N, C-alpha and C positions, 0 to 999 in steps of 0.2 A: 657276400662276396669274399670279404678277406678272410673268412673261416675255411673256404674251400674255393679257391679261384679255379680249380680244374672243372667245377661244376657238378661233381660228385661227392658224396659222402656217404659214411654209413647212417642208417636210421637213427642210432643212437646219438650219434655226433649232431644230426640235425635236430633232434630233440633238445639236446643240450643248448644249441644256438636258439632256439625258439624260447627256451626257459631263460635266458640270459636276456634277451630282447624284451620278454615280458617283466623282468624284475628291474630292467633299467627305465626309470622315469624320466630320464633325461635323454634316451635313446629314440631310435626310431619307431618302437613299440610293435606290438602284434595285435591282431584282433583279439578281443576279450576272451573269446572262448578257448583260444590257445594259450592266453596268459595264464588262466587259472587250471588248465588241464594239467595232470601229473604226467611225469616222464615217460611212463610206459604207454600212455594214451597217445602221447604226441609222437612217439616212436612208431606206434600202430599206424598213425595218420601218414607219416613220413614213408612206411613201406609200401603205401599205395602207388609210389613213384620208383620203385626198384626197378632195376634194369634185370630182366629176367636171366638167370643163370649167374647171377653175382649177388653180392651182399651190399651193393652201393646203390644209391637213388639219386635222381637227377633233381637238385633243389631248384633249378630254372624251371622244370616242368611244373614243380608244385607252385611256383609263382604265377605261371601261366593259368593253372587251374583257379588259384584263389583270385586271379584278375577276372577271368570268366565268372565266377560266382558273384563278384561285384558289379560286373557289366556284361550281362547275359548276351547283350548284342553282339559280343565278340564272336560268341559261337556260330552267330549267323554270317560272318564275314565271307565275302566271295574271294577267290584267289586273285581276281582283279583289283580288289580293294587292298588287299594285303601286298601286293606288288607296287600298288601306287603309293602306299604308305612308304614302303622301303625307298622308293625313288626319291620321294619328296624329302625324307630325312637321312638319306646316305650321305649328303655333304656335311650337314651340321655333326653327325655322328663322327665322321672323320676328324672333325675339328676338336672335338672333346666333350666331356660330359656335361659342361656348363651350356655350351652352344646347342647341344641336343635337348637338354631339358628345357631351354628357353625357347626353342623353335616351335614350328606350328604342331600343337598336340595331335595325338593319334584320334583318328575320327569318331572312334566309340567313346571317348571321354566328355562328359559333359561340359557345357559352358558355365561360367561362374560369373556374378556380377561383381562390381566393385567393392559391395559390402559383404560379400560372401567369402568363406573359406576356400581357397584354391586349391580344392582337392586334386583336380587333375594336373595342376602343377607339381603336386607332392608326388602324384603317381610316375610322372615323367622322370623327376628326379631319382625315385626309386629304381626305375627301369635303367637310367643311367648307370647307377652304382651295380646294378645286378648284371648288366650286360657289357660293362665297360672294363677295360684292362685295368691291373692295379695301377694306382697313382691317382694323384688330385684331380686331374683334368685330362685323363687319356682318352684314347679314342672308345667310341662304343660300337660293338660288334652288331652291326645292324643286320646282317645276314642271319646270325644266330637268333637275334630278337624276332624277327619277321617269321622265321619258320616256327618258333614256339608259339606264336600268336596264331598259328595254323589249328590250334587246339580246337576240337569240335565234339558234338555230341557223340559221336562213334569213331573209333579208331580208322575206319576206312573212308569215312568223310574227310577226317582230318589229314590223313596220309595222301588223299588225293589232292587236296589244296597245296599241301607241302611239294608234291611232285610238281604241280603246276606253277608255283613260285620258283622252284629250284630250277625248272625249265626256262623260266626267265631270266634268271641270273645266270645260267650257263650260256644261253643264247647270246646274251650281252657280252660274255667274255669271250666266246668263240666266233662271234661275228657271222660271217657268211657261210660258215660250215654247214654242212647237210645236218638239219635237226633231227632227221630220221635214222642216222647212222648208228652203228651198234655203240661206237666210242660215245657218243652224246648221250645215248640212253644210258649207258652204264654212269657216266659223269652226273646225270639227273638224279638217278637212283641213289649214287653215293653221296651227292649233296644233301638231298631229303633225309637220308638215314644218319649220315654221321657230321653234315653240316652244322647242326646245334651244338655240337661237343668239341671239346677243347682236344688238342693234341694228346695232353695229357691223359684224359679220360678215355680217349680211345685206345691209348696204349695201355691203359690199365685194364680195360674191360674186354679188349678186342681178343678174339681167339687166334691162336697160331697153328700152322702145320709142323711137321716134325722138323722142317727146315727153319722154322721160325718166321715163316712168312704169313702174312694176313691171311686169314680164312674168309673174311668178310668181303673184301674187295672182289674177288672172282665170284662169290656167291652173289653178291649184288648185282654184278654185270651179266651173270647167267640168267638171273631172276627177271631182270630187265629185259633181256633178249626174248625170254620165254613169254613175257607178257605184252610183247609188241611195241616195247620201247616207250610207251606213254603213260600219261597219269589217269586213264580211265580205270573202269572197273576191270578189265584184263591186267592192266599194268600193275595196278595196286594189289589185286588178288594174287598176284605171282609173288610180290615182295613179302605179302602177310602169310603166304602159304608155306614158307618153310622157316624153320626154328632159327636158323643162322642169322636171316635176313629180319624176321619179324620183330626180333627182339629190340630192334632199334627204331621201332615205329610206335611203340607204346605211349610215348609222350604225346601223339597227336589226338588221344581220346581223353576228354576231360574226366577227372575223377574229383570226389567230392570229400576233403579231408574234413570238412567241417562235420559231416555225419559222424565221424570217428569221434571228434573231441566233443560233441555235444551230447554224446550217449549218458 
């Protein structure tokens, strides 16, 4: 997080961070396969998470896939489970990293006995650092975290979960407004596509028209309207059906960086 608080970096930069973590015996460390892999292999693993049309990768998406490799049940999570986790952890996330890390653990993390290593606690602390704002005990971006946790075996499935979670977030923010309105549909699609990313990353990677205006926002609104404004197959299919909008949904399909570094 300190190396790239925006959430994006080049594959080479990500490989360098992995190498430093693997070489630092006193640091957080990385899985053994990554610690012993050469830089070129680490960069190849990082490129799995490249945002299409750019030279930058999303390192938080990499963390989500590594988490899914550790706890495969995450891939089976329902949108309801994800939204419930977000609701339960939103208050401690706002308080700060320490409160989040010591709060109720995410449902897919294992319980540990008093004589066992508290791996779940370590994961919660790691997530607090990965999704927290800069600072020793700053707030954790629960919306970004829960959207990243929508990662699934297929992009379509994960995008559908993300749309459902985003719909719950938008509905809570907009209150009694018509959930079927075009404006709300556009807000849901935008939240699922761009919500996991920082403003800096969106500014860096987003496309602009000749007037310097965002190309993504109207494209997301148009695709949401074409898909019926929902997170079903039609809505997801419309968002994944165009290059301008689909590039923001790749994070929702799990990737296997272990397969690259274990070659």
